[in-house]
C-alpha positions as CSV (number, residue, x, y, z in Angstrom):
1,X,49.4,-4.6,-17.3
2,X,47.9,-1.2,-16.7
3,X,45.4,-2.4,-13.8
4,X,48.6,-4.0,-12.2
5,X,50.6,-0.7,-12.6
6,X,47.7,1.4,-11.1
7,X,47.3,-0.9,-8.2
8,X,51.1,-0.8,-7.5
9,X,51.2,3.0,-7.9
10,X,48.5,3.4,-5.3
11,X,50.0,0.8,-3.0
12,X,53.4,2.3,-3.3
13,X,51.9,5.9,-2.6
14,X,50.3,4.5,0.5
15,X,53.4,3.1,1.9
16,X,55.4,6.3,1.3
17,X,52.8,8.3,3.1
18,X,52.6,5.9,6.0
19,X,56.3,5.9,6.3
20,X,56.6,9.6,6.1
21,X,53.8,10.0,8.8
22,X,55.6,7.6,11.2
23,X,58.9,9.6,10.8
24,X,57.2,12.9,11.5
25,X,54.7,12.0,14.2
26,X,55.2,8.4,15.2
27,X,52.4,5.9,15.3
28,X,49.8,8.8,15.3
29,X,51.4,10.2,12.2
30,X,51.3,6.8,10.4
31,X,47.5,6.3,11.1
32,X,46.7,9.8,10.0
33,X,48.8,9.1,6.9
34,X,46.9,5.9,6.3
35,X,43.6,7.7,6.4
36,X,45.0,10.4,4.2
37,X,46.2,7.9,1.7
38,X,43.0,6.1,1.6
39,X,41.3,9.4,0.8
40,X,43.8,10.4,-1.7
41,X,43.6,6.8,-3.4
42,X,39.6,7.1,-3.6
43,X,39.9,10.7,-5.0
44,X,42.6,9.8,-7.5
45,X,40.6,6.8,-8.8
46,X,37.1,8.5,-9.2
47,X,38.1,12.1,-9.7
48,X,41.5,12.3,-11.4
49,X,40.0,13.1,-14.6
50,X,37.9,16.0,-13.2
51,X,41.1,17.3,-11.3
52,X,42.9,17.3,-14.7
53,X,40.4,19.0,-16.8
54,X,39.9,21.7,-14.1
55,X,43.5,22.3,-13.9
56,X,43.4,23.6,-17.5
57,X,39.9,25.3,-17.2
58,X,38.5,22.8,-19.9
59,X,35.0,23.5,-20.6
60,X,32.5,20.7,-21.8
61,X,31.2,21.3,-25.3
62,X,28.1,20.2,-27.1
63,X,27.5,18.9,-30.7
64,X,25.7,22.0,-31.6
65,X,28.7,24.2,-30.4
66,X,31.5,22.0,-32.3
67,X,29.8,19.6,-34.8
68,X,33.2,19.3,-36.5
69,X,34.7,17.7,-33.4
70,X,31.7,15.5,-32.6
71,X,31.5,14.2,-36.2
72,X,35.1,13.1,-36.1
73,X,35.0,11.4,-32.6
74,X,31.8,9.6,-33.6
75,X,33.4,8.1,-36.6
76,X,36.6,7.0,-34.7
77,X,34.7,5.4,-31.8
78,X,32.5,3.6,-34.3
79,X,35.5,2.1,-35.7
80,X,37.3,1.4,-32.6
81,X,34.3,0.0,-30.9
82,X,34.4,2.5,-28.0
83,X,31.6,4.6,-26.2
84,X,31.6,8.1,-27.0
85,X,33.6,10.1,-24.6
86,X,32.9,13.4,-23.1
87,X,34.3,16.3,-25.2
88,X,36.0,19.3,-23.7
89,X,37.9,22.6,-25.2
90,X,40.6,24.2,-23.3
91,X,40.6,28.0,-23.7
92,X,44.0,28.5,-25.1
93,X,45.4,29.4,-28.4
94,X,48.3,26.8,-27.9
95,X,47.7,23.5,-29.8
96,X,47.5,20.4,-27.8
97,X,45.2,17.7,-26.7
98,X,44.8,14.9,-24.0
99,X,42.4,12.0,-22.9
100,X,41.6,11.4,-19.3
101,X,39.0,9.1,-17.3
102,X,39.4,5.8,-15.4
103,X,38.0,3.6,-18.2
104,X,36.4,3.7,-21.7
105,X,32.9,4.1,-20.2
106,X,34.1,7.2,-18.2
107,X,36.6,8.7,-20.7
108,X,37.0,12.4,-21.7
109,X,38.8,14.0,-24.5
110,X,40.0,17.7,-24.2
111,X,41.4,19.7,-27.1
112,X,42.5,23.3,-27.1
113,X,41.1,26.2,-29.3
114,X,44.6,26.5,-30.8
115,X,44.5,22.8,-32.2
116,X,41.0,23.2,-33.7
117,X,42.2,26.2,-35.8
118,X,45.6,25.0,-36.5
119,X,44.8,21.4,-38.0
120,X,42.8,20.3,-41.1
121,X,40.2,17.7,-40.7
122,X,42.5,14.7,-41.6
123,X,45.2,16.1,-39.0
124,X,42.4,16.5,-36.4
125,X,41.2,13.0,-36.9
126,X,44.7,11.8,-36.4
127,X,45.2,13.5,-33.2
128,X,41.7,12.4,-31.9
129,X,42.5,8.8,-33.0
130,X,45.8,9.1,-30.9
131,X,43.7,10.2,-27.8
132,X,41.3,7.4,-28.4
133,X,44.2,5.1,-28.7
134,X,45.1,5.8,-24.9
135,X,41.5,5.1,-24.2
136,X,41.6,1.8,-25.9
137,X,44.8,0.9,-24.6
138,X,43.5,1.7,-21.1
139,X,46.5,4.1,-20.4
140,X,44.1,7.0,-19.1
141,X,43.6,5.7,-15.5
142,X,47.3,5.2,-15.0
143,X,48.2,8.6,-16.4
144,X,45.5,10.5,-14.6
145,X,46.2,9.0,-11.2
146,X,49.8,9.6,-11.8
147,X,49.0,13.3,-12.5
148,X,47.0,13.5,-9.2
149,X,49.5,11.8,-7.1
150,X,52.5,13.7,-8.4
151,X,50.6,16.9,-7.7
152,X,49.8,15.8,-4.3
153,X,53.5,14.7,-3.3
154,X,54.5,18.3,-4.3
155,X,51.6,19.9,-2.2
156,X,52.3,17.7,0.8
157,X,56.0,18.2,0.8
158,X,55.7,21.9,0.9
159,X,52.9,21.5,3.6
160,X,55.4,19.5,5.7
161,X,58.4,22.0,5.2
162,X,56.2,24.7,6.6
163,X,54.4,22.9,9.2
164,X,56.4,19.9,10.1
165,X,58.1,19.9,13.5
166,X,55.5,22.2,15.1
167,X,55.5,24.7,12.4
168,X,58.9,25.9,13.1
169,X,61.1,25.8,10.0
170,X,64.2,26.4,12.3
171,X,63.8,23.1,13.9
172,X,63.7,21.2,10.7
173,X,66.8,18.8,10.8
174,X,68.8,18.0,7.7
175,X,67.3,14.6,7.2
176,X,63.8,16.1,7.0
177,X,65.0,19.1,4.8
178,X,66.7,16.6,2.4
179,X,63.5,14.6,2.2
180,X,61.4,17.7,1.5
181,X,63.6,19.5,-1.0
182,X,65.0,16.7,-2.9
183,X,63.3,13.4,-2.2
184,X,59.7,14.3,-2.6
185,X,60.2,16.3,-6.1
186,X,62.1,13.2,-7.3
187,X,59.4,11.0,-6.0
188,X,56.8,13.0,-7.9
189,X,59.0,12.8,-11.0
190,X,59.3,8.9,-10.8
191,X,55.5,8.8,-10.5
192,X,55.4,10.6,-13.9
193,X,58.0,8.3,-15.3
194,X,55.9,5.5,-14.2
195,X,53.9,6.3,-17.1
196,X,56.0,4.8,-19.8
197,X,57.2,6.8,-22.8
198,X,56.4,3.8,-24.9
199,X,52.7,4.4,-24.5
200,X,53.1,7.3,-26.8
201,X,54.5,5.2,-29.6
202,X,51.6,2.7,-29.0
203,X,48.8,5.5,-28.9
204,X,50.5,6.6,-32.3
205,X,50.2,3.3,-33.7
206,X,46.8,2.8,-32.7
207,X,45.8,6.2,-33.9
208,X,47.3,5.4,-37.4
209,X,45.6,2.0,-37.3
210,X,42.2,3.5,-36.8
211,X,42.4,6.3,-39.5
212,X,44.5,4.3,-42.0
213,X,46.4,7.4,-42.4
214,X,49.8,7.7,-40.5
215,X,50.8,10.8,-42.5
216,X,47.9,12.8,-41.1
217,X,49.1,12.3,-37.5
218,X,52.7,12.6,-38.4
219,X,51.8,16.1,-39.8
220,X,49.8,16.9,-36.9
221,X,52.5,16.1,-34.5
222,X,54.9,18.3,-36.4
223,X,52.5,21.2,-36.7
224,X,51.7,20.8,-33.0
225,X,55.3,20.7,-32.0
226,X,56.3,23.8,-34.0
227,X,53.5,25.9,-33.3
228,X,53.3,25.2,-29.6
229,X,56.8,26.6,-29.2
230,X,55.6,29.9,-30.7
231,X,52.5,29.7,-28.4
232,X,53.5,27.6,-25.5
233,X,51.0,26.1,-23.0
234,X,52.3,26.5,-19.8
235,X,51.7,23.3,-17.6
236,X,52.4,21.6,-14.3
237,X,55.1,19.2,-14.3
238,X,52.6,16.8,-12.7
239,X,50.2,16.7,-15.5
240,X,52.4,17.5,-18.5
241,X,52.6,13.6,-19.4
242,X,48.8,13.9,-20.3
243,X,49.2,15.9,-23.4
244,X,50.0,14.7,-26.8
245,X,52.9,16.9,-27.2
246,X,55.1,17.9,-24.1
247,X,54.1,21.4,-23.1
248,X,56.2,24.0,-21.5
249,X,57.0,23.2,-17.7
250,X,56.6,25.8,-15.2
251,X,59.6,26.5,-13.1
252,X,61.3,23.2,-14.2
253,X,64.2,24.2,-16.4
254,X,65.8,20.7,-16.0
255,X,62.6,18.9,-16.4
256,X,63.4,17.9,-20.0
257,X,65.8,15.2,-18.5
258,X,62.8,13.7,-17.0
259,X,60.4,13.8,-20.0
260,X,57.8,11.5,-20.4
261,X,57.4,12.0,-24.1
262,X,59.8,10.5,-26.7
263,X,61.1,13.1,-29.2
264,X,58.5,14.1,-31.8
265,X,61.1,13.2,-34.5
266,X,61.3,9.6,-33.2
267,X,57.3,9.3,-33.2
268,X,57.2,10.8,-36.8
269,X,60.0,8.3,-37.9
270,X,58.1,5.5,-36.6
271,X,54.9,6.7,-38.4
272,X,56.2,7.3,-41.9
273,X,59.6,6.2,-42.0
274,X,61.4,9.6,-42.0
275,X,61.7,12.3,-39.1
276,X,59.9,15.1,-40.7
277,X,56.8,15.7,-43.0
278,X,57.4,19.1,-44.2
279,X,60.4,20.3,-42.5
280,X,58.7,22.4,-39.6
281,X,60.8,20.6,-37.0
282,X,64.4,21.9,-37.1
Protein backbone atom coordinates (compact mmCIF):
# COMPACT_ATOMS: atom_id res chain seq x y z
CA UNK A 1 0.00 0.00 0.00
CA UNK A 2 2.78 2.47 0.85
CA UNK A 3 4.53 1.67 -2.45
CA UNK A 4 1.27 2.38 -4.28
CA UNK A 5 0.76 5.63 -2.35
CA UNK A 6 4.31 6.75 -3.13
CA UNK A 7 3.88 6.02 -6.86
CA UNK A 8 0.56 7.83 -6.95
CA UNK A 9 2.03 10.78 -5.06
CA UNK A 10 4.91 11.18 -7.52
CA UNK A 11 2.64 10.69 -10.54
CA UNK A 12 0.16 13.25 -9.23
CA UNK A 13 2.94 15.78 -8.66
CA UNK A 14 4.17 15.25 -12.22
CA UNK A 15 0.71 15.90 -13.65
CA UNK A 16 0.25 19.03 -11.51
CA UNK A 17 3.59 20.47 -12.63
CA UNK A 18 3.01 19.67 -16.31
CA UNK A 19 -0.45 21.26 -16.25
CA UNK A 20 0.91 24.32 -14.44
CA UNK A 21 3.74 24.60 -16.95
CA UNK A 22 1.31 24.40 -19.87
CA UNK A 23 -0.89 27.03 -18.22
CA UNK A 24 2.00 29.47 -17.83
CA UNK A 25 4.04 28.88 -20.99
CA UNK A 26 2.17 26.52 -23.31
CA UNK A 27 3.87 23.46 -24.74
CA UNK A 28 7.36 24.72 -23.90
CA UNK A 29 6.30 25.24 -20.32
CA UNK A 30 4.83 21.73 -20.17
CA UNK A 31 8.07 20.20 -21.48
CA UNK A 32 10.13 22.19 -18.99
CA UNK A 33 7.77 21.16 -16.18
CA UNK A 34 8.05 17.49 -17.21
CA UNK A 35 11.84 17.67 -17.00
CA UNK A 36 11.59 19.50 -13.68
CA UNK A 37 9.15 16.88 -12.35
CA UNK A 38 11.49 14.06 -13.36
CA UNK A 39 14.36 15.74 -11.52
CA UNK A 40 12.17 16.36 -8.47
CA UNK A 41 10.93 12.77 -8.40
CA UNK A 42 14.49 11.45 -8.67
CA UNK A 43 15.69 13.77 -5.93
CA UNK A 44 12.70 13.03 -3.71
CA UNK A 45 13.22 9.29 -3.94
CA UNK A 46 16.97 9.22 -3.38
CA UNK A 47 17.64 12.33 -1.30
CA UNK A 48 14.45 13.18 0.64
CA UNK A 49 15.96 11.75 3.83
CA UNK A 50 19.08 13.90 3.51
CA UNK A 51 16.94 16.96 2.81
CA UNK A 52 14.83 16.34 5.92
CA UNK A 53 17.88 15.80 8.11
CA UNK A 54 19.65 18.90 6.81
CA UNK A 55 16.57 21.06 7.43
CA UNK A 56 17.01 20.51 11.16
CA UNK A 57 20.82 20.47 11.17
CA UNK A 58 20.87 16.84 12.31
CA UNK A 59 24.39 15.57 12.95
CA UNK A 60 25.48 11.90 12.68
CA UNK A 61 26.66 10.36 15.93
CA UNK A 62 28.92 7.40 16.63
CA UNK A 63 28.62 4.62 19.18
CA UNK A 64 31.40 6.22 21.20
CA UNK A 65 29.55 9.54 21.35
CA UNK A 66 26.16 8.12 22.38
CA UNK A 67 26.47 4.53 23.62
CA UNK A 68 23.09 4.76 25.35
CA UNK A 69 21.32 5.54 22.08
CA UNK A 70 23.15 2.85 20.13
CA UNK A 71 22.49 0.19 22.75
CA UNK A 72 18.73 0.79 22.69
CA UNK A 73 18.47 0.86 18.89
CA UNK A 74 20.59 -2.26 18.48
CA UNK A 75 18.39 -4.12 20.94
CA UNK A 76 15.22 -3.04 19.18
CA UNK A 77 16.43 -3.75 15.64
CA UNK A 78 17.41 -7.22 16.78
CA UNK A 79 13.88 -7.84 18.03
CA UNK A 80 12.28 -6.36 14.92
CA UNK A 81 14.61 -8.06 12.44
CA UNK A 82 15.61 -4.70 10.96
CA UNK A 83 19.02 -3.44 9.77
CA UNK A 84 20.72 -0.91 12.03
CA UNK A 85 19.71 2.61 10.88
CA UNK A 86 21.99 5.61 10.84
CA UNK A 87 21.60 7.69 13.99
CA UNK A 88 21.50 11.48 14.17
CA UNK A 89 21.10 14.13 16.85
CA UNK A 90 19.32 17.45 16.28
CA UNK A 91 20.91 20.32 18.22
CA UNK A 92 17.88 21.64 20.10
CA UNK A 93 16.62 21.36 23.67
CA UNK A 94 13.07 20.75 22.44
CA UNK A 95 12.22 17.04 22.84
CA UNK A 96 11.29 15.26 19.62
CA UNK A 97 12.35 12.56 17.14
CA UNK A 98 11.70 11.30 13.61
CA UNK A 99 12.67 8.53 11.19
CA UNK A 100 13.34 8.96 7.49
CA UNK A 101 14.76 7.08 4.50
CA UNK A 102 13.55 5.21 1.43
CA UNK A 103 13.50 1.69 2.92
CA UNK A 104 14.71 -0.26 5.99
CA UNK A 105 18.15 -0.68 4.43
CA UNK A 106 18.52 3.08 4.00
CA UNK A 107 16.83 4.35 7.15
CA UNK A 108 17.89 7.09 9.56
CA UNK A 109 16.58 7.94 13.02
CA UNK A 110 17.08 11.42 14.45
CA UNK A 111 16.52 12.48 18.05
CA UNK A 112 16.96 15.86 19.67
CA UNK A 113 19.34 16.68 22.51
CA UNK A 114 16.27 17.59 24.52
CA UNK A 115 14.65 14.17 24.30
CA UNK A 116 17.84 12.44 25.45
CA UNK A 117 17.88 14.54 28.62
CA UNK A 118 14.14 14.37 29.29
CA UNK A 119 13.34 10.65 29.01
CA UNK A 120 14.48 7.73 31.11
CA UNK A 121 15.79 4.59 29.44
CA UNK A 122 12.40 2.84 29.18
CA UNK A 123 10.72 5.94 27.72
CA UNK A 124 13.54 6.48 25.25
CA UNK A 125 13.21 2.85 24.18
CA UNK A 126 9.48 3.43 23.61
CA UNK A 127 10.15 6.44 21.38
CA UNK A 128 12.84 4.66 19.36
CA UNK A 129 10.58 1.61 19.01
CA UNK A 130 7.88 3.94 17.62
CA UNK A 131 10.32 5.36 15.05
CA UNK A 132 11.48 1.87 14.10
CA UNK A 133 7.78 1.05 13.76
CA UNK A 134 7.62 3.62 10.96
CA UNK A 135 10.63 1.91 9.37
CA UNK A 136 9.11 -1.54 9.75
CA UNK A 137 5.73 -0.38 8.44
CA UNK A 138 7.51 1.31 5.50
CA UNK A 139 5.98 4.72 6.23
CA UNK A 140 9.28 6.51 5.94
CA UNK A 141 9.52 6.79 2.14
CA UNK A 142 6.03 8.23 1.72
CA UNK A 143 6.55 10.62 4.64
CA UNK A 144 9.93 11.82 3.40
CA UNK A 145 8.77 12.31 -0.18
CA UNK A 146 5.66 14.15 1.02
CA UNK A 147 7.87 16.53 3.00
CA UNK A 148 10.12 17.20 0.00
CA UNK A 149 7.25 17.71 -2.45
CA UNK A 150 5.25 19.90 -0.09
CA UNK A 151 8.27 22.15 0.36
CA UNK A 152 8.89 22.18 -3.39
CA UNK A 153 5.30 23.22 -4.13
CA UNK A 154 5.61 26.14 -1.73
CA UNK A 155 8.92 27.28 -3.24
CA UNK A 156 7.69 26.91 -6.84
CA UNK A 157 4.48 28.80 -6.12
CA UNK A 158 6.46 31.72 -4.71
CA UNK A 159 8.85 31.59 -7.65
CA UNK A 160 5.94 31.62 -10.10
CA UNK A 161 4.34 34.55 -8.29
CA UNK A 162 7.42 36.74 -8.66
CA UNK A 163 8.70 35.54 -12.03
CA UNK A 164 5.63 34.26 -13.86
CA UNK A 165 4.30 36.30 -16.77
CA UNK A 166 7.67 37.87 -17.54
CA UNK A 167 8.53 38.67 -13.94
CA UNK A 168 6.03 41.55 -13.72
CA UNK A 169 3.71 41.03 -10.79
CA UNK A 170 1.30 43.67 -12.18
CA UNK A 171 0.42 41.41 -15.09
CA UNK A 172 -0.55 38.39 -13.01
CA UNK A 173 -4.22 37.80 -13.78
CA UNK A 174 -6.76 36.88 -11.13
CA UNK A 175 -6.74 33.16 -11.90
CA UNK A 176 -2.96 32.95 -11.61
CA UNK A 177 -2.99 34.85 -8.32
CA UNK A 178 -5.71 32.56 -7.00
CA UNK A 179 -3.68 29.47 -7.93
CA UNK A 180 -0.51 30.78 -6.34
CA UNK A 181 -1.91 32.28 -3.17
CA UNK A 182 -4.57 29.67 -2.39
CA UNK A 183 -4.36 26.49 -4.44
CA UNK A 184 -0.60 25.90 -4.15
CA UNK A 185 -0.50 26.05 -0.32
CA UNK A 186 -3.60 23.86 -0.20
CA UNK A 187 -1.89 21.38 -2.52
CA UNK A 188 1.08 21.32 -0.15
CA UNK A 189 -1.27 20.65 2.76
CA UNK A 190 -3.01 17.87 0.85
CA UNK A 191 0.33 16.19 0.19
CA UNK A 192 1.02 16.23 3.93
CA UNK A 193 -2.45 14.88 4.66
CA UNK A 194 -1.74 12.09 2.18
CA UNK A 195 0.40 10.77 5.01
CA UNK A 196 -2.50 9.33 6.98
CA UNK A 197 -2.89 10.12 10.67
CA UNK A 198 -3.44 6.40 11.25
CA UNK A 199 0.28 5.81 10.62
CA UNK A 200 1.00 7.30 14.07
CA UNK A 201 -1.42 4.91 15.75
CA UNK A 202 0.14 2.01 13.83
CA UNK A 203 3.69 3.06 14.76
CA UNK A 204 2.60 3.41 18.41
CA UNK A 205 1.16 -0.10 18.33
CA UNK A 206 4.27 -1.50 16.66
CA UNK A 207 6.54 0.26 19.14
CA UNK A 208 4.54 -1.00 22.13
CA UNK A 209 4.70 -4.53 20.72
CA UNK A 210 8.48 -4.34 20.23
CA UNK A 211 9.12 -3.20 23.80
CA UNK A 212 6.27 -5.06 25.47
CA UNK A 213 5.77 -1.88 27.54
CA UNK A 214 3.03 0.44 26.23
CA UNK A 215 3.16 2.51 29.44
CA UNK A 216 6.72 3.61 28.68
CA UNK A 217 5.73 4.96 25.25
CA UNK A 218 2.60 6.56 26.68
CA UNK A 219 4.66 8.27 29.38
CA UNK A 220 7.17 9.45 26.76
CA UNK A 221 4.43 10.89 24.55
CA UNK A 222 2.96 12.74 27.52
CA UNK A 223 6.32 14.18 28.57
CA UNK A 224 7.33 15.20 25.05
CA UNK A 225 3.96 16.86 24.42
CA UNK A 226 4.10 18.83 27.69
CA UNK A 227 7.76 19.91 27.52
CA UNK A 228 7.73 20.71 23.80
CA UNK A 229 5.20 23.45 24.60
CA UNK A 230 7.66 24.98 27.02
CA UNK A 231 10.60 24.65 24.60
CA UNK A 232 8.97 24.50 21.16
CA UNK A 233 10.68 23.17 18.08
CA UNK A 234 9.88 25.54 15.23
CA UNK A 235 9.31 23.39 12.16
CA UNK A 236 8.38 23.89 8.54
CA UNK A 237 4.77 22.87 7.79
CA UNK A 238 6.11 20.75 4.93
CA UNK A 239 8.02 18.43 7.27
CA UNK A 240 6.16 18.65 10.59
CA UNK A 241 4.45 15.31 9.96
CA UNK A 242 7.79 13.50 10.30
CA UNK A 243 8.08 14.08 14.06
CA UNK A 244 6.67 11.85 16.79
CA UNK A 245 4.91 14.85 18.35
CA UNK A 246 3.69 17.72 16.15
CA UNK A 247 6.11 20.66 16.53
CA UNK A 248 5.16 24.32 16.42
CA UNK A 249 4.54 25.37 12.83
CA UNK A 250 6.17 28.55 11.54
CA UNK A 251 3.77 31.06 10.02
CA UNK A 252 0.75 28.75 10.11
CA UNK A 253 -1.63 29.87 12.85
CA UNK A 254 -4.45 27.80 11.30
CA UNK A 255 -2.35 24.77 10.45
CA UNK A 256 -3.75 22.73 13.36
CA UNK A 257 -6.85 22.30 11.23
CA UNK A 258 -4.72 20.24 8.85
CA UNK A 259 -2.68 18.39 11.47
CA UNK A 260 -1.21 15.07 10.41
CA UNK A 261 -0.93 13.97 14.06
CA UNK A 262 -3.85 12.59 16.08
CA UNK A 263 -4.32 14.12 19.55
CA UNK A 264 -1.78 12.86 22.08
CA UNK A 265 -4.59 11.98 24.51
CA UNK A 266 -6.14 9.70 21.89
CA UNK A 267 -2.80 8.00 21.24
CA UNK A 268 -2.26 7.41 24.97
CA UNK A 269 -5.83 6.16 25.32
CA UNK A 270 -5.18 3.52 22.67
CA UNK A 271 -1.95 2.47 24.36
CA UNK A 272 -3.04 2.15 28.00
CA UNK A 273 -6.81 2.60 28.08
CA UNK A 274 -6.84 6.08 29.61
CA UNK A 275 -5.91 9.53 28.20
CA UNK A 276 -3.08 10.36 30.60
CA UNK A 277 -0.32 8.63 32.52
CA UNK A 278 0.58 11.24 35.12
CA UNK A 279 -1.64 14.24 34.37
CA UNK A 280 0.97 16.31 32.51
CA UNK A 281 -1.45 16.84 29.61
CA UNK A 282 -4.13 19.37 30.46
